[in-house]
C-alpha positions as CSV (number, residue, x, y, z in Angstrom):
1,M,59.0,-53.1,-11.0
2,R,58.8,-51.6,-14.4
3,R,55.7,-53.9,-14.7
4,S,54.7,-52.3,-11.7
5,V,54.7,-48.9,-13.3
6,A,53.7,-50.1,-15.6
7,V,50.1,-51.0,-14.0
8,I,50.2,-47.8,-12.0
9,A,50.8,-45.9,-15.5
10,A,47.9,-48.0,-17.2
11,G,45.3,-46.6,-14.4
12,L,46.7,-42.6,-14.9
13,S,45.0,-40.3,-17.2
14,C,47.9,-39.5,-18.0
15,R,51.1,-40.6,-18.9
16,S,53.9,-37.9,-17.8
17,A,56.5,-38.3,-15.9
18,L,55.4,-35.7,-12.9
19,C,52.6,-37.4,-12.7
20,L,53.8,-41.4,-12.1
21,V,55.9,-39.0,-9.9
22,H,52.2,-37.6,-8.2
23,A,50.9,-40.8,-8.0
24,W,54.7,-42.3,-6.0
25,I,54.2,-39.5,-3.6
26,G,50.6,-41.0,-2.9
27,F,51.1,-44.4,-2.4
28,V,53.5,-43.3,0.0
29,V,51.5,-40.7,1.8
30,V,48.8,-43.9,1.9
31,G,51.4,-46.2,3.1
32,G,52.7,-43.9,5.3
33,W,49.8,-42.5,7.4
34,F,48.8,-46.4,7.4
35,V,52.2,-47.3,8.8
36,L,51.9,-44.8,11.9
37,F,48.5,-45.7,12.5
38,L,49.7,-49.1,13.6
39,W,52.3,-47.9,15.7
40,G,50.2,-46.1,17.8
41,V,47.7,-49.2,18.1
42,V,50.9,-50.8,19.2
43,A,52.3,-48.1,21.2
44,W,49.2,-47.8,22.8
45,V,48.5,-51.6,23.6
46,A,51.4,-52.0,25.2
47,R,51.3,-48.4,27.1
48,R,54.6,-47.2,25.5
49,D,55.8,-43.9,24.1
50,P,55.8,-44.7,21.0
51,T,59.3,-43.1,20.8
52,V,60.5,-39.4,18.8
53,W,60.8,-41.5,15.9
54,F,56.8,-41.6,15.6
55,W,56.5,-38.1,15.9
56,R,59.0,-37.5,13.2
57,L,57.5,-39.6,10.7
58,L,54.2,-38.0,11.5
59,A,56.4,-34.2,10.4
60,A,57.6,-35.7,7.8
61,L,54.4,-37.4,6.9
62,Q,52.8,-33.5,7.4
63,V,55.5,-32.1,4.9
64,V,55.0,-34.8,2.1
65,I,51.7,-34.1,1.5
66,G,52.2,-30.3,1.6
67,V,55.2,-31.7,-1.4
68,Q,52.4,-33.8,-2.4
69,L,49.8,-30.0,-2.9
70,I,52.8,-28.8,-4.8
71,A,52.6,-31.0,-7.4
72,G,49.1,-31.5,-8.3
73,I,49.6,-27.3,-8.6
74,V,52.2,-27.6,-11.6
75,L,50.2,-31.0,-12.5
76,L,47.2,-28.3,-13.0
77,A,49.2,-25.3,-14.0
78,T,50.7,-27.8,-17.0
79,G,47.7,-28.0,-18.7
80,H,46.3,-31.9,-16.5
81,H,43.0,-32.0,-15.5
82,L,41.9,-32.8,-12.0
83,P,40.2,-36.1,-11.6
84,S,37.7,-34.7,-9.3
85,F,36.9,-32.0,-6.9
86,L,37.1,-34.8,-4.2
87,H,40.8,-35.8,-5.4
88,L,41.6,-32.6,-3.8
89,G,38.8,-32.6,-1.1
90,Y,40.3,-36.2,0.1
91,G,44.1,-35.6,-0.5
92,V,44.4,-32.6,1.1
93,L,41.6,-30.4,1.9
94,F,39.9,-32.8,5.0
95,P,43.4,-34.8,5.9
96,V,44.3,-31.0,7.0
97,I,41.5,-30.2,8.9
98,A,41.9,-33.4,10.5
99,L,45.5,-32.4,11.3
100,V,44.5,-29.2,13.0
101,V,41.5,-30.4,14.6
102,A,44.7,-33.1,15.9
103,H,46.7,-30.7,16.7
104,T,43.9,-28.8,18.8
105,L,43.0,-31.4,20.9
106,A,46.6,-32.5,21.5
107,R,47.5,-29.2,22.9
108,S,44.6,-28.8,25.0
109,L,45.2,-32.2,26.6
110,E,47.1,-32.7,30.6
111,D,49.1,-35.5,30.0
112,D,51.2,-34.7,26.6
113,F,52.1,-38.8,26.5
114,D,47.7,-39.5,25.9
115,A,48.8,-36.8,22.5
116,F,50.3,-40.0,20.7
117,K,46.6,-42.0,20.7
118,I,45.1,-38.9,18.9
119,F,47.5,-38.5,16.6
120,A,47.2,-42.1,16.3
121,L,43.4,-42.9,16.1
122,V,43.5,-39.2,13.5
123,S,46.1,-40.7,10.9
124,F,44.3,-43.9,10.3
125,V,41.0,-41.1,9.4
126,V,44.0,-39.6,7.7
127,F,44.8,-43.1,6.3
128,G,40.8,-43.7,4.5
129,L,41.2,-40.1,3.2
130,T,44.2,-39.4,1.1
131,L,42.9,-43.6,0.3
132,R,40.6,-42.4,-1.5
133,A,42.2,-39.2,-3.1
134,L,44.7,-42.4,-4.5
135,S,41.8,-44.4,-5.4
136,T,39.8,-41.6,-7.6
137,G,43.4,-40.3,-9.0
138,L,43.9,-43.6,-10.4
139,G,40.4,-43.7,-12.1
140,L,38.4,-46.4,-9.6
141,P,35.3,-45.8,-8.6
């Protein structure tokens, strides 16, 4: 466990506890969106309702993106620099736009059962966006 923390810390431009928390939340966000995507695809292929826990995970991940934004704002307010403007775009702006579109599309469906399919697809998009945000935050090309 200590070794993985050291590896992550080595990639960060700062070594503060808040930077590590922000990085760990980033890993949770990326992993969570991937899990949501897989869950939705399995339910879609099996032609089953993904259960209430799918929707709870979706809600939790949306909240965690907000928490991640707050942690990033606190980092900026305490003098840390933004790795790149794309980090903010990939981590918050573009995922929020994708989720707003998904919510709008899901509400307009005639069959509520199909709503999870939209979120399964959008969760793949958000997974990719947040993965890119994590990579820019870690200083990867």
